[in-house]
VEXMI-398147 format. One line per 2 residues: number of its first residue (from 1); their letters; for each residue x, y, z of C-alpha. Coordinates in steps of 0.05 Angstrom, whole numbers. Example, Ala and Ser with C-alpha at 12.3 -4.5 7.8 and 13.67 -1.06 7.14 Angstrom:
# residues 2
1 = as = 246,-90,156  273,-21,143
***
This chain:
# residues 357
1 = xx = 413,-69,56  426,-143,61
3 = xx = 486,-159,105  492,-232,81
5 = xx = 562,-239,51  536,-272,-12
7 = xx = 490,-211,-23  543,-158,-24
9 = xx = 567,-158,-96  526,-214,-126
11 = xx = 518,-210,-201  484,-257,-250
13 = xx = 500,-254,-325  440,-268,-370
15 = xx = 454,-257,-444  474,-183,-449
17 = xx = 446,-159,-382  464,-169,-309
19 = xx = 423,-171,-245  455,-145,-182
21 = xx = 438,-117,-113  438,-42,-108
23 = xx = 474,1,-57  464,75,-39
25 = xx = 504,98,-100  449,70,-145
27 = xx = 394,114,-118  392,166,-173
29 = xx = 394,115,-229  339,75,-195
31 = xx = 295,136,-186  305,157,-258
33 = xx = 281,89,-282  220,94,-236
35 = xx = 204,164,-263  208,143,-335
37 = xx = 179,72,-337  103,70,-348
39 = xx = 93,8,-305  128,35,-242
41 = xx = 85,56,-183  97,99,-122
43 = xx = 116,36,-85  178,27,-129
45 = xx = 207,92,-103  274,86,-68
47 = xx = 254,118,-1  207,61,18
49 = xx = 267,20,40  283,73,92
51 = xx = 211,72,118  214,-4,130
53 = xx = 285,-3,159  273,56,206
55 = xx = 204,33,230  209,-43,230
57 = xx = 284,-55,226  275,-95,161
59 = xx = 331,-99,109  321,-78,37
61 = xx = 347,-118,-22  337,-77,-84
63 = xx = 352,-117,-148  371,-80,-212
65 = xx = 381,-108,-282  429,-71,-327
67 = xx = 447,-75,-400  507,-37,-427
69 = xx = 506,8,-366  432,24,-372
71 = xx = 379,3,-322  330,-45,-356
73 = xx = 291,-74,-297  282,-68,-222
75 = xx = 253,-108,-164  251,-76,-94
77 = xx = 249,-129,-39  241,-122,36
79 = xx = 264,-178,82  205,-180,129
81 = xx = 222,-215,195  167,-244,238
83 = xx = 169,-284,302  187,-353,274
85 = xx = 194,-339,200  218,-288,150
87 = xx = 192,-269,81  217,-231,21
89 = xx = 163,-184,-4  154,-129,-56
91 = xx = 126,-93,-21  99,-113,48
93 = xx = 38,-78,77  30,-37,13
95 = xx = -15,-44,-48  40,-51,-100
97 = xx = 112,-67,-118  137,-126,-158
99 = xx = 179,-131,-220  183,-77,-273
101 = xx = 226,-97,-333  237,-79,-406
103 = xx = 228,-151,-430  202,-218,-408
105 = xx = 273,-246,-405  294,-191,-357
107 = xx = 232,-204,-314  248,-278,-310
109 = xx = 321,-262,-291  297,-216,-235
111 = xx = 249,-269,-207  304,-322,-211
113 = xx = 350,-276,-171  295,-263,-121
115 = xx = 281,-338,-113  355,-350,-103
117 = xx = 356,-296,-49  295,-327,-16
119 = xx = 333,-393,-12  397,-361,13
121 = xx = 360,-324,69  317,-386,84
123 = xx = 255,-343,78  188,-379,77
125 = xx = 165,-348,13  174,-294,-39
127 = xx = 115,-247,-49  109,-201,-109
129 = xx = 53,-150,-108  50,-134,-182
131 = xx = 4,-80,-208  4,-110,-278
133 = xx = 1,-184,-300  66,-221,-310
135 = xx = 77,-289,-344  121,-317,-289
137 = xx = 123,-388,-258  92,-366,-193
139 = xx = 31,-383,-151  -24,-332,-163
141 = xx = -66,-298,-111  -133,-269,-134
143 = xx = -170,-243,-73  -143,-171,-73
145 = xx = -174,-118,-118  -163,-43,-127
147 = xx = -215,6,-152  -202,67,-197
149 = xx = -247,126,-212  -234,179,-265
151 = xx = -231,247,-232  -282,295,-262
153 = xx = -254,367,-258  -323,401,-256
155 = xx = -358,395,-189  -428,394,-218
157 = xx = -411,340,-267  -375,303,-211
159 = xx = -441,300,-173  -482,281,-234
161 = xx = -438,222,-251  -457,188,-186
163 = xx = -518,142,-185  -579,169,-149
165 = xx = -568,131,-83  -495,154,-77
167 = xx = -512,225,-96  -565,228,-42
169 = xx = -515,201,10  -464,254,-10
171 = xx = -517,308,-3  -538,281,64
173 = xx = -466,283,88  -461,356,68
175 = xx = -520,375,112  -488,362,180
177 = xx = -438,420,181  -376,377,178
179 = xx = -312,410,156  -250,382,121
181 = xx = -176,400,124  -117,376,82
183 = xx = -46,379,107  13,339,129
185 = xx = 50,332,196  5,383,230
187 = xx = -54,335,221  -18,271,239
189 = xx = -45,268,310  -117,277,286
191 = xx = -109,226,232  -77,175,277
193 = xx = -129,181,332  -185,165,283
195 = xx = -145,110,250  -126,72,313
197 = xx = -196,75,342  -226,50,276
199 = xx = -176,-7,271  -195,-29,342
201 = xx = -269,-29,322  -252,-71,260
203 = xx = -213,-120,302  -146,-106,270
205 = xx = -80,-83,301  -57,-14,280
207 = xx = 9,11,252  50,57,296
209 = xx = 47,132,290  120,129,269
211 = xx = 102,89,207  59,145,179
213 = xx = 107,199,203  164,167,165
215 = xx = 122,163,101  106,237,107
217 = xx = 180,254,115  204,209,59
219 = xx = 152,235,9  144,309,25
221 = xx = 113,326,-43  68,266,-51
223 = xx = 39,245,17  -20,283,46
225 = xx = -69,277,104  -144,292,103
227 = xx = -184,302,167  -259,311,173
229 = xx = -287,344,235  -354,354,267
231 = xx = -345,416,309  -277,402,344
233 = xx = -283,326,339  -243,289,285
235 = xx = -292,238,257  -258,213,193
237 = xx = -190,215,162  -148,190,105
239 = xx = -75,182,85  -64,200,11
241 = xx = -6,183,-36  3,216,-103
243 = xx = 42,190,-161  40,219,-232
245 = xx = -34,227,-250  -61,182,-194
247 = xx = -80,198,-122  -88,137,-78
249 = xx = -127,132,-14  -77,87,21
251 = xx = -112,87,90  -180,114,109
253 = xx = -221,111,173  -284,137,205
255 = xx = -310,133,276  -370,87,285
257 = xx = -408,132,332  -413,185,277
259 = xx = -432,139,219  -504,165,218
261 = xx = -475,231,190  -441,193,132
263 = xx = -371,219,146  -341,170,97
265 = xx = -382,199,41  -362,269,61
267 = xx = -289,247,66  -286,217,-4
269 = xx = -326,272,-36  -275,322,-11
271 = xx = -217,278,-32  -245,278,-102
273 = xx = -247,354,-100  -175,355,-74
275 = xx = -154,308,-130  -187,352,-183
277 = xx = -155,415,-155  -86,383,-156
279 = xx = -94,359,-228  -99,284,-214
281 = xx = -137,244,-266  -149,179,-227
283 = xx = -171,167,-155  -146,100,-132
285 = xx = -190,77,-75  -137,29,-51
287 = xx = -138,-47,-44  -192,-88,-11
289 = xx = -213,-161,-9  -260,-181,-64
291 = xx = -334,-179,-43  -318,-144,23
293 = xx = -358,-86,51  -302,-36,34
295 = xx = -301,-63,-37  -376,-51,-44
297 = xx = -366,20,-16  -315,36,-69
299 = xx = -356,10,-126  -417,52,-108
301 = xx = -376,113,-129  -372,84,-199
303 = xx = -300,60,-189  -276,6,-237
305 = xx = -246,-57,-206  -172,-69,-221
307 = xx = -144,-138,-210  -82,-140,-166
309 = xx = -42,-199,-194  -1,-215,-132
311 = xx = 41,-277,-137  84,-323,-94
313 = xx = 142,-372,-95  138,-418,-35
315 = xx = 203,-440,-3  176,-500,35
317 = xx = 115,-462,60  49,-499,54
319 = xx = 11,-442,22  9,-367,9
321 = xx = -12,-324,68  -86,-318,82
323 = xx = -118,-264,125  -189,-291,127
325 = xx = -180,-358,160  -225,-379,217
327 = xx = -167,-369,265  -157,-298,241
329 = xx = -232,-284,247  -232,-308,319
331 = xx = -170,-266,335  -205,-206,305
333 = xx = -266,-215,349  -222,-222,411
335 = xx = -183,-159,391  -248,-119,389
337 = xx = -262,-140,462  -195,-116,488
339 = xx = -190,-47,519  -163,10,475
341 = xx = -104,21,520  -80,-50,510
343 = xx = -91,-53,435  -56,14,426
345 = xx = 4,-15,462  5,-83,428
347 = xx = -20,-65,358  43,-34,327
349 = xx = 85,-94,349  35,-145,327
351 = xx = 19,-117,258  91,-124,233
353 = xx = 86,-200,247  24,-212,205
355 = xx = 42,-231,133  1,-217,73
357 = x = -37,-155,96
***
Protein backbone atom coordinates (compact mmCIF):
# COMPACT_ATOMS: atom_id res chain seq x y z
CA UNK A 1 0.00 0.00 0.00
CA UNK A 2 1.01 3.61 -0.41
CA UNK A 3 3.29 4.83 2.40
CA UNK A 4 2.86 8.53 1.60
CA UNK A 5 1.47 10.16 4.77
CA UNK A 6 -1.29 11.92 2.85
CA UNK A 7 -2.43 8.55 1.48
CA UNK A 8 -3.03 6.80 4.77
CA UNK A 9 -6.56 7.83 5.69
CA UNK A 10 -7.47 10.18 2.87
CA UNK A 11 -11.19 10.62 2.30
CA UNK A 12 -13.13 12.79 -0.09
CA UNK A 13 -16.81 13.59 0.48
CA UNK A 14 -18.89 13.86 -2.69
CA UNK A 15 -22.62 14.23 -2.09
CA UNK A 16 -23.58 11.11 -0.15
CA UNK A 17 -20.55 8.96 -0.93
CA UNK A 18 -16.88 8.96 -0.02
CA UNK A 19 -13.72 7.86 -1.81
CA UNK A 20 -10.89 6.47 0.27
CA UNK A 21 -7.81 4.27 0.05
CA UNK A 22 -8.30 0.66 1.11
CA UNK A 23 -6.27 -1.33 3.59
CA UNK A 24 -6.13 -5.09 4.16
CA UNK A 25 -9.33 -5.01 6.23
CA UNK A 26 -11.26 -4.07 3.07
CA UNK A 27 -10.34 -7.18 1.10
CA UNK A 28 -13.57 -9.12 1.63
CA UNK A 29 -15.83 -6.15 0.81
CA UNK A 30 -13.74 -5.38 -2.28
CA UNK A 31 -13.91 -8.96 -3.50
CA UNK A 32 -17.66 -9.12 -2.91
CA UNK A 33 -18.13 -6.03 -5.09
CA UNK A 34 -15.97 -7.59 -7.83
CA UNK A 35 -17.95 -10.83 -7.69
CA UNK A 36 -21.30 -9.07 -8.00
CA UNK A 37 -20.70 -6.17 -10.40
CA UNK A 38 -21.19 -7.04 -14.07
CA UNK A 39 -18.44 -4.69 -15.29
CA UNK A 40 -15.67 -6.08 -13.10
CA UNK A 41 -12.95 -8.22 -14.67
CA UNK A 42 -10.40 -10.67 -13.37
CA UNK A 43 -7.96 -7.76 -13.18
CA UNK A 44 -10.04 -6.09 -10.48
CA UNK A 45 -9.40 -8.97 -8.09
CA UNK A 46 -7.65 -8.08 -4.87
CA UNK A 47 -4.65 -10.49 -5.16
CA UNK A 48 -3.16 -8.66 -8.18
CA UNK A 49 -1.69 -6.10 -5.81
CA UNK A 50 0.32 -8.87 -4.16
CA UNK A 51 1.63 -10.06 -7.53
CA UNK A 52 2.95 -6.59 -8.40
CA UNK A 53 4.35 -5.92 -4.94
CA UNK A 54 6.09 -9.29 -4.55
CA UNK A 55 7.50 -9.44 -8.10
CA UNK A 56 8.26 -5.79 -8.91
CA UNK A 57 8.16 -4.10 -5.52
CA UNK A 58 5.39 -1.72 -6.67
CA UNK A 59 2.92 -0.24 -4.20
CA UNK A 60 -0.83 -0.69 -4.57
CA UNK A 61 -3.31 2.14 -4.04
CA UNK A 62 -6.80 0.67 -4.18
CA UNK A 63 -9.51 3.35 -4.18
CA UNK A 64 -13.00 2.50 -2.92
CA UNK A 65 -16.16 4.61 -3.08
CA UNK A 66 -18.74 4.01 -0.37
CA UNK A 67 -22.30 5.17 0.21
CA UNK A 68 -23.98 4.51 3.56
CA UNK A 69 -21.46 1.78 4.31
CA UNK A 70 -21.93 0.02 0.97
CA UNK A 71 -19.24 -0.21 -1.73
CA UNK A 72 -20.43 1.65 -4.84
CA UNK A 73 -17.24 1.92 -6.91
CA UNK A 74 -13.62 0.78 -7.09
CA UNK A 75 -10.39 1.69 -8.85
CA UNK A 76 -7.29 -0.50 -8.32
CA UNK A 77 -4.07 1.42 -8.95
CA UNK A 78 -0.46 0.26 -9.06
CA UNK A 79 2.36 2.77 -8.56
CA UNK A 80 4.71 1.58 -11.30
CA UNK A 81 8.27 2.84 -10.78
CA UNK A 82 10.65 2.98 -13.72
CA UNK A 83 14.20 4.28 -13.98
CA UNK A 84 13.52 8.01 -14.16
CA UNK A 85 9.75 8.21 -13.82
CA UNK A 86 6.78 6.63 -12.13
CA UNK A 87 3.24 6.00 -13.32
CA UNK A 88 -0.11 5.17 -11.77
CA UNK A 89 -1.79 2.43 -13.74
CA UNK A 90 -4.88 0.25 -13.56
CA UNK A 91 -3.53 -2.23 -14.31
CA UNK A 92 0.04 -2.29 -15.67
CA UNK A 93 1.11 -5.09 -18.04
CA UNK A 94 -2.43 -6.51 -18.06
CA UNK A 95 -5.35 -6.24 -20.46
CA UNK A 96 -7.83 -4.62 -18.08
CA UNK A 97 -8.52 -2.69 -14.94
CA UNK A 98 -9.89 0.81 -14.62
CA UNK A 99 -12.92 2.27 -12.88
CA UNK A 100 -16.05 0.30 -12.07
CA UNK A 101 -18.79 2.41 -10.48
CA UNK A 102 -22.54 2.42 -9.91
CA UNK A 103 -22.98 5.91 -11.41
CA UNK A 104 -21.21 8.49 -13.55
CA UNK A 105 -20.82 10.78 -10.51
CA UNK A 106 -18.99 8.05 -8.60
CA UNK A 107 -16.77 7.32 -11.62
CA UNK A 108 -15.83 11.00 -11.87
CA UNK A 109 -15.07 11.13 -8.14
CA UNK A 110 -12.79 8.10 -8.46
CA UNK A 111 -10.88 9.59 -11.40
CA UNK A 112 -10.57 12.91 -9.52
CA UNK A 113 -9.05 11.05 -6.57
CA UNK A 114 -6.71 9.16 -8.91
CA UNK A 115 -5.58 12.41 -10.55
CA UNK A 116 -4.95 13.94 -7.13
CA UNK A 117 -2.90 10.87 -6.20
CA UNK A 118 -0.94 11.16 -9.46
CA UNK A 119 -0.06 14.74 -8.56
CA UNK A 120 0.82 13.89 -4.96
CA UNK A 121 3.20 11.13 -6.06
CA UNK A 122 4.56 13.25 -8.94
CA UNK A 123 3.84 10.40 -11.32
CA UNK A 124 4.18 11.17 -15.03
CA UNK A 125 0.69 10.01 -15.93
CA UNK A 126 -2.39 8.11 -14.88
CA UNK A 127 -3.35 5.13 -17.07
CA UNK A 128 -6.77 3.46 -16.90
CA UNK A 129 -7.19 0.26 -18.88
CA UNK A 130 -10.96 0.21 -19.01
CA UNK A 131 -12.81 -2.73 -20.51
CA UNK A 132 -15.94 -0.65 -21.14
CA UNK A 133 -16.27 2.97 -22.36
CA UNK A 134 -16.38 5.78 -19.81
CA UNK A 135 -17.38 9.41 -20.32
CA UNK A 136 -14.39 10.84 -18.47
CA UNK A 137 -12.19 13.89 -19.23
CA UNK A 138 -9.21 11.78 -20.24
CA UNK A 139 -6.97 11.30 -23.29
CA UNK A 140 -8.11 8.25 -25.26
CA UNK A 141 -5.84 5.54 -26.66
CA UNK A 142 -7.28 3.47 -29.51
CA UNK A 143 -4.55 1.13 -30.74
CA UNK A 144 -5.30 -1.85 -28.47
CA UNK A 145 -8.01 -4.39 -29.31
CA UNK A 146 -9.23 -7.63 -27.77
CA UNK A 147 -10.96 -10.44 -29.66
CA UNK A 148 -13.74 -12.66 -28.34
CA UNK A 149 -15.07 -15.93 -29.68
CA UNK A 150 -18.20 -17.72 -28.49
CA UNK A 151 -17.26 -21.22 -27.33
CA UNK A 152 -19.21 -23.91 -29.16
CA UNK A 153 -19.71 -26.92 -26.83
CA UNK A 154 -19.99 -29.50 -29.65
CA UNK A 155 -16.64 -30.39 -31.20
CA UNK A 156 -18.05 -31.07 -34.69
CA UNK A 157 -19.92 -27.78 -34.74
CA UNK A 158 -16.81 -26.06 -33.37
CA UNK A 159 -14.89 -27.23 -36.45
CA UNK A 160 -17.70 -26.39 -38.88
CA UNK A 161 -17.97 -22.80 -37.66
CA UNK A 162 -14.41 -22.08 -38.84
CA UNK A 163 -13.89 -20.83 -42.36
CA UNK A 164 -12.39 -23.30 -44.85
CA UNK A 165 -8.82 -22.01 -44.62
CA UNK A 166 -8.71 -22.07 -40.82
CA UNK A 167 -10.41 -25.46 -40.70
CA UNK A 168 -7.75 -26.90 -43.01
CA UNK A 169 -4.97 -25.39 -40.88
CA UNK A 170 -6.45 -26.99 -37.76
CA UNK A 171 -6.69 -30.36 -39.50
CA UNK A 172 -3.11 -30.04 -40.68
CA UNK A 173 -1.94 -29.32 -37.14
CA UNK A 174 -3.68 -32.48 -35.96
CA UNK A 175 -1.70 -34.63 -38.40
CA UNK A 176 1.76 -34.24 -36.83
CA UNK A 177 1.20 -36.25 -33.65
CA UNK A 178 1.50 -33.31 -31.27
CA UNK A 179 0.08 -33.74 -27.78
CA UNK A 180 -1.35 -31.25 -25.30
CA UNK A 181 -1.37 -31.04 -21.51
CA UNK A 182 -3.20 -28.67 -19.17
CA UNK A 183 -2.03 -28.04 -15.63
CA UNK A 184 -0.51 -25.54 -13.26
CA UNK A 185 2.83 -25.32 -11.44
CA UNK A 186 4.00 -28.67 -12.78
CA UNK A 187 4.01 -27.18 -16.31
CA UNK A 188 5.57 -23.82 -15.42
CA UNK A 189 9.08 -24.78 -16.53
CA UNK A 190 7.81 -26.00 -19.91
CA UNK A 191 5.65 -22.93 -20.42
CA UNK A 192 8.39 -20.52 -19.46
CA UNK A 193 11.00 -22.11 -21.71
CA UNK A 194 8.76 -21.67 -24.77
CA UNK A 195 7.69 -18.19 -23.69
CA UNK A 196 11.19 -16.77 -23.10
CA UNK A 197 12.55 -18.15 -26.38
CA UNK A 198 9.60 -16.81 -28.34
CA UNK A 199 9.93 -13.37 -26.75
CA UNK A 200 13.59 -13.26 -27.79
CA UNK A 201 12.63 -14.14 -31.36
CA UNK A 202 10.04 -11.34 -31.29
CA UNK A 203 12.60 -8.85 -30.01
CA UNK A 204 10.87 -8.24 -26.68
CA UNK A 205 12.14 -8.68 -23.11
CA UNK A 206 10.41 -11.41 -21.12
CA UNK A 207 8.81 -11.40 -17.70
CA UNK A 208 10.48 -13.36 -14.94
CA UNK A 209 9.44 -16.89 -14.10
CA UNK A 210 8.44 -15.53 -10.68
CA UNK A 211 5.79 -13.30 -12.28
CA UNK A 212 3.89 -16.29 -13.65
CA UNK A 213 4.52 -18.35 -10.53
CA UNK A 214 2.95 -15.66 -8.35
CA UNK A 215 -0.13 -15.45 -10.58
CA UNK A 216 -0.59 -19.21 -10.31
CA UNK A 217 -0.32 -19.04 -6.53
CA UNK A 218 -2.64 -16.03 -6.18
CA UNK A 219 -5.35 -17.50 -8.42
CA UNK A 220 -5.34 -21.25 -7.73
CA UNK A 221 -8.82 -21.85 -9.16
CA UNK A 222 -8.59 -19.58 -12.19
CA UNK A 223 -5.06 -19.69 -13.65
CA UNK A 224 -4.03 -22.58 -15.92
CA UNK A 225 -1.13 -23.54 -18.17
CA UNK A 226 -1.34 -25.31 -21.52
CA UNK A 227 1.71 -26.95 -23.12
CA UNK A 228 1.91 -28.50 -26.62
CA UNK A 229 4.63 -31.08 -27.29
CA UNK A 230 6.11 -32.79 -30.29
CA UNK A 231 7.54 -35.99 -28.82
CA UNK A 232 9.37 -34.70 -25.71
CA UNK A 233 9.90 -31.16 -27.03
CA UNK A 234 7.63 -28.35 -25.81
CA UNK A 235 6.74 -26.38 -28.96
CA UNK A 236 3.89 -24.07 -27.88
CA UNK A 237 2.37 -22.93 -24.61
CA UNK A 238 -0.22 -20.59 -23.14
CA UNK A 239 -1.12 -19.00 -19.81
CA UNK A 240 -4.89 -18.95 -19.25
CA UNK A 241 -7.01 -16.88 -16.86
CA UNK A 242 -10.63 -17.70 -16.17
CA UNK A 243 -13.26 -15.31 -14.81
CA UNK A 244 -16.98 -16.03 -14.72
CA UNK A 245 -17.94 -17.31 -18.20
CA UNK A 246 -14.78 -16.12 -19.97
CA UNK A 247 -11.42 -17.83 -20.45
CA UNK A 248 -8.63 -15.48 -21.52
CA UNK A 249 -5.43 -16.46 -23.32
CA UNK A 250 -3.28 -13.95 -21.44
CA UNK A 251 0.08 -15.08 -22.89
CA UNK A 252 0.75 -17.54 -25.73
CA UNK A 253 3.92 -18.56 -27.56
CA UNK A 254 5.24 -21.02 -30.11
CA UNK A 255 8.77 -21.88 -31.22
CA UNK A 256 9.65 -20.66 -34.70
CA UNK A 257 11.51 -23.78 -35.77
CA UNK A 258 8.28 -25.80 -35.45
CA UNK A 259 5.91 -23.35 -37.16
CA UNK A 260 5.56 -25.59 -40.22
CA UNK A 261 3.55 -27.97 -37.99
CA UNK A 262 1.12 -25.16 -37.07
CA UNK A 263 1.55 -25.54 -33.30
CA UNK A 264 -0.38 -22.30 -32.69
CA UNK A 265 -3.43 -23.74 -34.45
CA UNK A 266 -3.12 -26.95 -32.41
CA UNK A 267 -2.70 -24.89 -29.23
CA UNK A 268 -5.80 -22.74 -29.71
CA UNK A 269 -7.92 -25.63 -30.97
CA UNK A 270 -7.21 -27.50 -27.74
CA UNK A 271 -7.76 -24.38 -25.64
CA UNK A 272 -11.23 -24.12 -27.19
CA UNK A 273 -11.87 -27.74 -26.19
CA UNK A 274 -10.63 -27.01 -22.64
CA UNK A 275 -12.92 -23.96 -22.45
CA UNK A 276 -15.92 -26.00 -23.59
CA UNK A 277 -15.18 -28.78 -21.09
CA UNK A 278 -14.94 -26.26 -18.24
CA UNK A 279 -18.21 -24.57 -19.19
CA UNK A 280 -16.75 -21.27 -20.40
CA UNK A 281 -18.90 -19.43 -22.94
CA UNK A 282 -16.36 -16.93 -24.32
CA UNK A 283 -12.72 -17.36 -25.32
CA UNK A 284 -10.89 -14.05 -24.97
CA UNK A 285 -7.85 -14.18 -27.27
CA UNK A 286 -6.21 -11.36 -25.31
CA UNK A 287 -5.11 -7.91 -26.38
CA UNK A 288 -3.10 -7.04 -29.45
CA UNK A 289 -2.25 -3.96 -31.48
CA UNK A 290 -4.74 -3.13 -34.18
CA UNK A 291 -3.76 -4.52 -37.62
CA UNK A 292 -0.84 -6.52 -36.19
CA UNK A 293 -0.05 -10.10 -37.19
CA UNK A 294 -1.37 -11.48 -33.90
CA UNK A 295 -4.58 -9.50 -34.40
CA UNK A 296 -5.09 -11.11 -37.83
CA UNK A 297 -4.39 -14.56 -36.36
CA UNK A 298 -7.17 -14.10 -33.81
CA UNK A 299 -9.72 -12.86 -36.33
CA UNK A 300 -9.23 -15.90 -38.57
CA UNK A 301 -10.89 -17.99 -35.84
CA UNK A 302 -14.02 -15.88 -36.23
CA UNK A 303 -13.29 -13.84 -33.11
CA UNK A 304 -15.11 -10.50 -32.83
CA UNK A 305 -12.95 -7.41 -32.19
CA UNK A 306 -13.54 -5.66 -28.87
CA UNK A 307 -12.33 -2.09 -28.44
CA UNK A 308 -10.14 -1.54 -25.38
CA UNK A 309 -10.91 2.05 -24.33
CA UNK A 310 -7.72 2.77 -22.44
CA UNK A 311 -7.37 6.37 -21.29
CA UNK A 312 -4.79 8.71 -19.72
CA UNK A 313 -4.36 11.82 -17.64
CA UNK A 314 -0.96 13.38 -18.32
CA UNK A 315 0.84 15.05 -15.41
CA UNK A 316 3.30 17.10 -17.45
CA UNK A 317 4.13 14.19 -19.74
CA UNK A 318 4.22 15.07 -23.43
CA UNK A 319 2.07 12.15 -24.56
CA UNK A 320 0.69 8.74 -23.64
CA UNK A 321 3.14 5.81 -23.87
CA UNK A 322 3.79 4.36 -27.33
CA UNK A 323 5.33 0.95 -27.96
CA UNK A 324 5.71 1.18 -31.75
CA UNK A 325 8.00 4.17 -32.16
CA UNK A 326 11.02 3.96 -34.46
CA UNK A 327 13.24 3.84 -31.39
CA UNK A 328 11.35 0.86 -29.99
CA UNK A 329 11.53 -0.92 -33.34
CA UNK A 330 15.30 -0.46 -33.47
CA UNK A 331 15.65 -1.71 -29.89
CA UNK A 332 13.57 -4.74 -30.81
CA UNK A 333 15.85 -5.63 -33.73
CA UNK A 334 18.94 -5.26 -31.55
CA UNK A 335 17.35 -7.46 -28.88
CA UNK A 336 16.86 -10.25 -31.43
CA UNK A 337 20.59 -10.17 -32.20
CA UNK A 338 21.64 -10.58 -28.58
CA UNK A 339 22.45 -14.07 -27.25
CA UNK A 340 19.74 -15.91 -25.33
CA UNK A 341 21.84 -16.04 -22.18
CA UNK A 342 22.05 -12.26 -22.04
CA UNK A 343 18.40 -11.56 -22.87
CA UNK A 344 17.28 -14.14 -20.28
CA UNK A 345 19.33 -12.26 -17.70
CA UNK A 346 18.34 -8.71 -18.67
CA UNK A 347 14.76 -9.23 -19.84
CA UNK A 348 12.92 -9.49 -16.49
CA UNK A 349 14.60 -6.31 -15.22
CA UNK A 350 14.05 -4.39 -18.43
CA UNK A 351 10.39 -5.30 -18.97
CA UNK A 352 9.26 -3.68 -15.73
CA UNK A 353 10.67 -0.33 -16.94
CA UNK A 354 8.74 -0.26 -20.22
CA UNK A 355 5.42 1.58 -19.80
CA UNK A 356 2.30 0.94 -21.78
CA UNK A 357 2.82 -2.74 -22.66
